[in-house]
N, C-alpha and C positions, 0 to 999 in steps of 0.2 A: 679492417682494422682502422679506427682513425685517429689523428692527430691531438696532439694535449690542446690544443686551440678550440678542440670542440668540447666544451666542458658539461655535463650532467649527464649524455648518454653513454659515453665508453671513457675507459682510461687504461691506455698503454694496452690494454688486451680487446676481446671481441667479448668479454663478459659484460653484462649491462649493470651499469652501478646505482642507474637510477631508482630500483626498487630495492638498494640498501639503507640501511639508516643512515644517518649524516654523518656518524662518528665511523662507521665500517668503512663509508666511502669516501671520506678522508683517508684515513688507514690506507686503505686498497690504493689508490692513487699514490700517496708518499711511497707505500710499499709495495708495488708492482708485484713482486716475486712470494713464495709462501711466506714472508717473513713476516706479511700482513696478516695472517691467522696468529702467528706467534706474539705479534705486538697486540692484535684483540685480545686476545688470552690474557695476557698479563695485564690489561687495562681491567678487563670483566672481573680478575680476582683479586686487585688490586682495592677496587671500589666494594668490592665484596668486602673486603677485610674491613676497609675505612668505615663501613655502615656501622650504626651508634642505636641509641633510643633517642638520644638528641635531649637526653635529661643530663642534668648535670653532672659533673664528675668532681670528687668523690661524693656520696650521699645516701643517707640511711635508708634500710629496708627492713624486713624481717623474713626469717624461713616461713614458707607456706605450708611445712608439712613436719611429720613427725620423723621422717628419713629422709634426709638430704647429703647425696653424693656431693665430696669435695674433692676434684680431682685436680692432679698434677698440672693440667692443660686444657684450653679449652675444645673439648670433644670425647666423645664416648672411647676414643680410641687412647684415652690416658687414663692411666690407673688410677683408681680410688685411694685416697692417701688417708682421708676419714670419714666419719657417714656421723652426722649431725643427728641427735633424736631428741631435738626440743623444738615442736613449734612454735613461732613468734618468738624464734630468737632473733636478737637484735642484729643485722649485720652491715656493714658500708660496702659498697658497689665503689671499687676504685678502677677498672677497668672493663671495656666491653670488648667482645670480638664477635660479630655476627648476633647469634641467639646465646652466647656465653657471658656471664660476667663474673669478673673476679673479686672475690668478697674478702674481706679480713673481717676478723672476729675481735672481742673484746679483749682477748686474751694475745692478740698478733697473728694468730695462726692467717694464714693467706691461701688461696686456690680457687677452682672454677667450680662455679653451677653452673646449669641451664638457665633461663631467665624465668621458664614456668616451674619453677622450685622457689621464687621468691613474690612478696608480697609487697606492695606499697606503704600498708599497715606499721606505722611507727611505734616502736617498742625500744625499752630501756632493758638495763640488766646494772642490778645492785654491783658498786664494786668498792671494794677496801672494807670497812669491819661494818657492824650491824649501824644500821641508819635509821632513825626515827622520819616517819611519815606526818606533818605536822598538817592543823584546819586550817592555817593560815599561811602566806608565802612570810614567815617571820620568823623569829631564833625564839622568840618567848612564847609561840604558841601551844596550843593544846597539842598533843601527842595523840595520833591516832592508833598507829600500830611501830611495834619493831618490828625493820626487815631486813631480814638475813643476806650476808653478798650473795649473790650468782642468782638472785630469786629476780626473777623477769616481770616487768608489769608495761602496760601502755601509755605512752606518751599522749597527755589529752591538749598539753599547749603549753607555751613559752613565751610571756608577756616581756614586749620590747623593754631592755634596759634592767632586766629584772636578775637577782641571781635564782632565784625559785621558779620551781616548773610543775607545772599539773601535771601530776600521775595518777594512772587508777591499777591497782596490786589486790588479788583477790575481791575485787567489788567492793573494796574503799579506795575512796578518792580522798588528794590531798594532795603534799606540797612539798619537793625535795627540792635541795641546791643542786646546782647542775655539776658541782664536782663529787657527787655522791650518787652517780649513778652513769653509764656509758650508753650515748646512743644519739646525742643532741651537739652540733659544732657551739664553739664559743661564741657567744655574740648571735647565733641563730635564734629567729623567735618564730615560735608557728603561734597562730591565733585560733 
């Protein structure tokens, strides 16, 4: 056993610490008893819990599959609270835990889904009453279609400082006001 003044080779025990990763070496030197392992495990778990995609929160995404389980917590051990049966339904990611995403739908329902069940594709859902899909971003523009509530479509773009966004619903491209659908943030622009 060597003294504390001999850094790098040994630290309070006969165990060689120079083969350890730097963080493990530091923990072992600071906590030479079995507490070192407990502290190291705690740090690993805390780091794992803090892992995220690095993408902004909240953000809009869509469901990748026709069947997506919404769970009460982030993991398969949590019960399924709801099953979504609409592919491309827009949802909002509001939290992350490892590979799990807490989502909210347009009706305010919240729960956890696995990240593999989500796609980055931006979609919208019509809210309120029946809406007019317009040929141009103008209230007086030609009406291309009447769109019922809860119908989904693809978000194509939202020009900067405009109240209208370009969408595609059933292969018809047109313009809707931002407040006529759910799936874009106020002031968000998408080119």
